[in-house]
N, C-alpha and C positions, 0 to 999 in steps of 0.2 A: 504493500500500500504506500510505503514511503516513496518508491520509484514512481508510482502513478501520480502521487501528489506533486512530485518534482516536475513531471511533464505537464501536469495541469497548470501549475504555477507559471511555467515557461510559456505555455500557450496563451494564458490570460494576459501576461505582460506583453507578449509580442503583439497580440491583437489590440490591447488598450493603447499601445504606443503608435499604432498605425494611423496615419492621417485620414485614410479613407473611412476607418471605423469611427473616428472622432467626429468627422464631418457628417457622415451618414446618420449616426445616432443623434447628434445635435440637431440636424434638420428634422428628423422624425419628432423629437420632443418639441421643437419649435412649432411644427405644423399642428401637433396636438394642442399645444398651448393656445395658438391663434384660433384654431377651430372652436375652442371652448370660450375664449375671451371676446372675439370680435362681435358675435351676435349681441351680447350685452352692451358692449361699448358703442356699437353703431346704432343699436336700437333705442338708445336713450333711457331715460328713467322709466321703469316699469309702472310706477304710479301714475305718471303723466299720460302713459299710453292708454290707461283705462278711463281717461276723461273724454267722454264722447261728445261733450258740448253742453250748452245751456238750453233748458227747455222751460217755456212758460206754461203754467198750469192754472186753470180756472176751476176750482173745486176745493174740497176739504183738504187741509194740510196733511201731508203724509200718506195720502190715499194710494199713491203709485210709487212710494219709495222703494218697495221690494222689487217691482218690475223694472224700474229705471235705474238700476245700479250702474254707477259710472257716469251718470248725467247730473249736472247741477240744475236743481229745480227752483224756479222763481215763481212765487205766488203772485197771481194777477187777479184783479177784481172781477172783470167780466170779459165777454167776447170782444167788445170794442177795444179794451185795453190790450188784449192779446194781439189783435190785428195791428194796432199801432206799434207794439213792441217788436213784432216780427218785421214790419216795414222799416222801422228805425234801426234794426240790427242789434238791439239790446239782448235779444234771445235768438237762438238759431231756428227754433220752431216753437209752436204752442199747441197745447191740447185743450180743446174746448168741448164740454159736454154737449151732445146733440141727440135729442130723443129720437130723431128720425133716422139716425145712422145705425146700420146693422152692426152686429158683433158686440163690441165693447160700449157702444153708444157714445163714441167720441169722434171728433173731427180734428185732423191735424192741419194746422195752419203753417204753411211754409212760403218762403219768398219766391224762389226760382225753381227749385226741384224738391221732390219728396226726399226726406232724410232716411236713407236706407237703414242706418243703425237704430233709429227710433222705431221704424217699422218692424225690424227684427226683434227688438226688445218687447214689443207689444203683441207679437205673433203668438197665438195660442196653439200649443201642441198637446196631444193626449199623453197620459202617463204610460210608460212602457215597463212591463214586468218580464224579466228574463227568467225562464223556467230552469235553464241549465247554463248559467253565466260562465264564461271562460275564466280560468284562474288569472290569466294575464291578457290584456287587450292586444289587438293585432299590432299596433304600433310598437308596443314594448317587446313583443315577440320578434318582430322584424329587426328592431334595433339590437336586441341581445344577440340574435343569431348572426347578424352582420359583424358585430364587434368581435364575438368569439372566433368567427371564421377568418376575418381579416387579420386579427392579431396573430392567430396561430399560423396561418399560411405565410404571412409576411416574415415573421421571426424565424420560422423553420427554414424558409428558402434563403433568407439573408445569411444566417449563420451556418447552415448546411453547405451552401455554396462556398462560403469563406473557408470552412474546414477542407473542402475538396480542393480549392485553389491552392491553399497552403501546402497540401500534400504534394501536389504537382511541382510547386516551386522548390520544395525541399528535395524532390527527386531530381529536378533539373540542375540545381546547384550542387548536387552531391552531398549536401548537408546531412541527408538521411543516413549516409554511410557512417558518419561520425556518431549520430544519435543511436544507431543500431549497435554500435560497438559498446555503448554504455548500458542500454536497456533493450529487452526483447521487443519485437514488433507489436505484439498484442498490448504490452504495457504502454508503448508509445501511442497506439490507437486509442486506448482507454483514456489516457491523459488528455489527448486532443479532444475527444468527445466531451469529457467532463469540463474541460476549460471553456469550451464554447457553450455548454449548457449553463454554466454560471453566468457568463456574459449575456446570454439570451434572457435569463431571468432578470438580471440587472437592467436590461433594456426595457423589459416589460414594466418593471417598477418605475423606471424613469418616465415612461409614457403615461402611466397612471398619475404620477406626481405632476406632470405637465398639464394633464387634463384638469386635475384638482386646482392647480394654481391658476389656470385660465378661467375656470368657473369663479374662483375667488375674485380675480381682477375684474372680470366682466360683470360681476354682481349677480351671477346666476346661481351661486352656491346656496344662498338662503332660499331663493325661489324653488330650486330643485329639492332642497331639504323639506320645505313645506309641502310641495306637491307629492314628494315621495312618501311623506308621512300620511297624507290623505289617501294615496293609493294603497299603501300597505294596510292602513286601518280598514279600508273598504274590503280588502282581501283577507283580513284577519291575520296579517303577518305582524308579529311583534317587532318593533323597530322600524316600521315603515318599509319603503322600497329597499333600503339597505338590508333590513332583516330578510327580505324576500330573496335578495341576491347573494346573501352570505354563503349558503350551502352550494349553489351552483359555482361560485367563484372558487371555493375551496377544491371542489372536484375538478374544475378546469385546471387549476394549478397542478394538481397531482397528475392528471392525464397528460398535461402539456410536457412535464418533465420526462415522463416515460416515453411518450411519442417522439420527443425531440431526440432522445438517445437512439431510438429505432431509426429515424430518418438520417441522423448524422452518421451512424455506423454504415448504413448502406451507401451514402454519398461518399464518405471517405474511402471505403473499400473499392467502390467503382472508380474513383479518381486515381487510385493507385495503379490501375491497369493502363494508364496513358502516361506519356512523357512530355506532352506539350499542353500549354494552357488552352490552345485553340481547340483541342479535342475534348475538353472537360464537358462542354455542353452536351455533346452527343452521348457520352456514357452516363450522364446524370439524368437524361430524359426519362428512362423507365421509372426511376425513383420520383422524379418530379410529377409524372403522371399519376403515381399512387397518391400524391398529395393533392394535385389539382382536381382530379375527378370527384373525390368525396367533398372537396371544398365547394364545387359548383352544385353538387347534388344537395347539400345542406342548404345552400342559398336558395335554390329553385324549389325544393320540396319541403321547406320547413312548415308549411301549412298542412302537409299530408302526414297524419299520425302514423299510418302503417309504414310508410317509407322511412320516417324518422326513427321508428322503433327498430327497424332492421339496421339502419345506419349507426345507431348507438351501440351496436355490438360488433360492427366491422372495425378492426384495429385502426385503419387509416382515417376513419371518419369519427370514431368514438370520442376523441378529444373535443370535438365541436358539438356533435349531436347529443351526447349524453348530458353534458351540463345544460344545454338548451332545453332538453326534455325535463330535467329537474326543475328548471325555472318556470317553464310553461305549464307543465302538467302536474309536477310532483310525482315521483315514482317511488316504489318500495325500495327499502335500503339495499336489498340484495341485487337489484339490477345494476347499479354502478359498480358494485363489488365484482359481479360476474364479468362485466365489460372490462374492468381493470385487469382481472385475471387473464382474460383473453389477450389483452394488449401486452401484458408483461410476458406471456408465453411467446407472442409474436416478436416482441423486442429481443428476447433471448435468442430466438432463431435468427433475427436480423444481425445481432452482434456476432453470432457464429459465422454467418455468411460474409459479413463485412470483414471480420478478422481473417477469414480464410483468403479472401481476395487481397486484402492488404498485405498479409504476410508473404504470400506467394508471388506478388507482383511488384512490390515496392522497389526491389533492386533490379528489376528488368527494365532496360532502356531500349530506345529505338521504337519499333513499331508497336502499335497497341496490342496488349495481351488479351486474347479472347477469354471470355468468362469461363468457358469449359476448361481451358488450359490453366487458368488461375486456381482452379479447384484441385489440380494435381499437386503433387509434392513439389516444393520449391527446387529449382534447378541449382 
């Protein structure tokens, strides 16, 4: 384990000092920060956004206070005063009782055009009772599914390809020969995977902190907290929306780490079969397809409960599908445990395959080593 940690530490230091890693990570965090901050900064004060205008009212004080939330109501004496106030512009519109008017028995006085916001506030809609309400609304399901899928796919592709590229660079520069003189090939591969896994988790944490900081600067943190508390209370989740997301996020982190090791092992092992950076893309394509296809399936079929149930047990899509199902449906405790067991077994197989490819190909230079030849004993 000490040798593995030495290689892990070396991989982390090498990556962290890379200008490409620093710039790429900084840009991602900046984009996350701006995406969270700009809507609040450009949208102005949320309180002022709820001010829909000034309405004149001829009738008992406070009669329409509940219906006209967000409007400033000015009490007027009679219909003539209301007409004069609208013409002078002291009110945006006026409501005048009219016994001959249908519906609410009111007439709206406006100067040039009908006020749409006032019409919408006075529109009567029947009460709706949902017999089988969903645990989470469609917009929250879509947002959670997109975030889980994008974060997982982006981080796995970014750090997996980095590990693969570094493998080929070490092979090209013959540094690998010096490293293998000190530690076995499988130890070197394990340290490379663990080092990138730690950096990947650190990047995810940095993205989350960037989003939180953006919400704080943009003034959306308090609004999101209040809204999340209301949603969570309506759904019976202690702690609001944060309480509802706690379990899915914990499972996502667990699935993410295991799946990252699986994909990294396959990518690093595949990259060891080539000696030029130009050939890395072609050998990584099968592994990338294993990540891309489930990614798009979850995005396109997240409304289909049957498809999502199957995808939550497929190792390559389980890190996205299972946490999303936990958030949307709530599943029995044994389902994520079974899915995780399948993922761990698949990851163990991927480590064996990647290690075999890496050990038997890393010292071979020249033409690309075929996968079937890489499984044979090292020359």
